[in-house]
N, C-alpha and C positions, 0 to 999 in steps of 0.2 A: 607682490609689493607687501613690505612692512608698514603697519599704521601705527604710529605712536600717539599716544593722547595723555596731556597734563593740563593743569590749571593753568599754565602759563610758560615761564622760561625754565622752571626746574628741570622738566625733561631733557632739557638740551644738553644737560651733564651726561644722562644715559645715551643720547644720540650722539655724542662724540666717542663715547667708548664704542658704540656699535658700528660706527662708521670705520674706527680704526681696526676692526676685526672683520667687517664684511663692506669692502669698499665697493664692492660691485653691486650691492643690494639696491634696489629701489624703495625709497622711503618717503612717506607721507606723515608730516607731523602735524597735529593738531593741539594748539594752545588756547584753552578755554579762558582767555583774560577777562572777558565779560564777567564770568562768575567766579574769579579769583579772589581771594584765596579759598582753596578747599577745606584747608585746615581746621576752621570753625564750623563748619556745615554739619548738619544732622544726617544720620545715616539714610533716611528718606531722601533728601536733597542730593547726596551723593549718588545714592542708587540711580535716580532718574538723570542725573548729568552723564552718568557711567553709560546707560542704554543710548541717549544721544549721541555721546562722542563716539561710541562703537558703531552705531547706525552710519553716521556720517563716514567714518573710515571706509567701511564696507561699501557704501554707495559709491566711494571714489575708488573701487578696485582693492582694497587691501585685503589679503587673502588672510594673513596673519597681524595679530593685534600684540601689541606691548602697552599696559597699563603702567605709565611712568610716574604714577602719584601714590606714594605710600598712604595717603587718605583713602583712596579707594582701596578697600579691603580685599584680601582675597576670596572672603566669603560672599562680598558682593558679586564679585566675577563670578563666582562659581555658580549661584543662583540664578544667573543669566544665560548659562549655556543652551538650555532648552528655549528659552524666550526668544533668543537672538540666533538660534540654529547656528552655533558655533562650538566646535569640539576643543576639548580640554588642551589637545596638543597645538590648537592654533593660537592660545592666549597665555602669554607670560606676565607676571605681575614681579612686583619687588622682593614681598616677603620670604617665599620659598626658596630661592637661590640665595639669599642672604644667610639664612639659617644653615642651608647645606655647607655654605662654605666655613661656617664655624663649628660645625658638626663635632669635628673630630681634632678640633684645635683647644689647647689648654690656654684658654686666655678669660679674663674677666672682662665681660662685655657690658658697657652702658649704651643705652639707646638715648638720641634726642630726637624729638620729631614735633609734629603738631599736635594739639589737643586731641584732634580727632583721631591719629594714628595711635596715640597713647591709649585713648579711650576705647577703640575697637579691640585694643588686645592680642591682635594677630601675631606680631612679633613674641609677645609673652607667653602663648601659647605653642608656637612653633619651637621656641627655645626651649620649654618645657619638656615639649614630647622628645627632643633631641637630649634630655637631661641635663641641660645646663640652665645656671640662673641668668636672669636678664634685668638689669636695673633700668627704670627710665625716668627723663626728664623731659617733661612738656614745655615747648617754647611757644607761647601765644604771639602772634604779630610779626613773628619772623619771616615767613614765608612772604606775606605780603608787602612788608618792607623791602625784601629784596626785588620782588616782582615790579615794583614801582617805582625804584629807584632812590631809595632812601640813603642819606649820607654814611659814610663809614663811621661817623661817631654814634650815630642811631644805631646803626646795626649793633655797635660793640656794645652799647647800653642794654638793649635788649638781651645779648648773650649774656652779659655780666649778670644783669638780674635774674636769669633764669638759673645758674648755677650757682648764684650765692647760696652758701650753706650747703652745698654737695660735696661730697668727697670722691673726686674724680683719680686720685692718684692710682696709677698703676694700672688703670682699665684701656681697653680699647674703646674708643668712642665711634659708634656707629651714627653716621649721618642720615637718618632715618626720615627724611624729606629731600626730595631731588634739588630744589632750591638751595639747601643749605652748601654743597660742594660747590657752587658759585662763590661762595664768601669763606671758603677754607681758612685764609689767613686770618680772616677774623677771630676764628675759634682757636687758633694756634695761638694769637695773641693773647687771648683772654685765659687759656688754659697752660699756656707755656709747654712745658716738656712733662707735664701730668701725664699726658694720655697719647696713644697712637690714634691718629685719627683715619678712619676706613670709610670709603665711599663705597656704597653698595653697587653703582654701576658696574664696578669692576665684575662683581659675581653676576650680576644679572646679564650683562653682554656676553660672558662665557656661556651661559644657558641660551641665550639666542643664537650665538654662533653655532653652538650644539644641535639645538632644535629645528633652527629656522633656515641655518646654512645651506643644507643641501638643495631647498627649495629656491634659493637666492642665487645661486652660481650662475645663472643665465642674464641676470640683470644687466642694466646698463650703468648702474651707478647714480640713477636721478634723485634729487633732493628736493621736495616740496615742503612748503610751509603754509598751513592755515591759521588764522587766529580769528578769534569770535569778537574781538574788539582791537582797533589799532593802537599800536602801543610803540613809542621812541625807544624805551630801554629794550624791548623785544629785537627790534630791528637791528639795534646796535649790537646786542649779544650775537645774532647771526651773522651780522656782516663781519664781526670780530672773529668768529669759528669759521664761517665759511664765506668769504668774500664773493665768490663766485656765484653764490644762491641769494644775494642780498636783494636780487629784484624777484625772486622766487617766492614772495610772500603775498598771500590773497587773504583778503578780510572777508569772512562769511558770516551769515546771521543764524 
């Protein structure tokens, strides 16, 4: 079974791509809504939450883990291999597959992400090692606003403020927070045709199919959700994407 964790609804954008590639995989999704958003938290807080999330998923039988939260950096995950007795080939995060996707492409890349993701610098380091430049835009408040159902007008205000004075023309915009693809039309309205929008879930799901797919061939395609705080927006998103699983949501402490 594959276990996926995120601070809330954002990882659903990754789950959607995984289901398209591996419909037979059994998946348990954990949304840590009680502690959302992660994008403003310190590295120490993120580390503690990551340990707890992975321990929960493994206690429920997940043998392979997907960190569907960009704010939980690859560096944090790597430091936990020995602590949690998990091997590198059993954990996939967001940064590595995204960097690999762009490695041989002649594109100017602009990353928008939470302050925690930008501050951690993992995307910058990864693109730098691949010999590519990366510009970044930190967007405070947006992940939380999406998670808790802010209005379209409020979401657009936050995005416009973040990109005020930013030259985005001709760039590929990487949505470096899994919540952001849930509101792709907002980015398209604000930026118009100035950029091509890229969702890292495409690259990450390809890596998951390659790395986890052979282990999931005998699955039944079961899909379950656990959330640490009840949430009407989360339930609504699940019902919209997977109506057959709308009742498979468990609130855990």
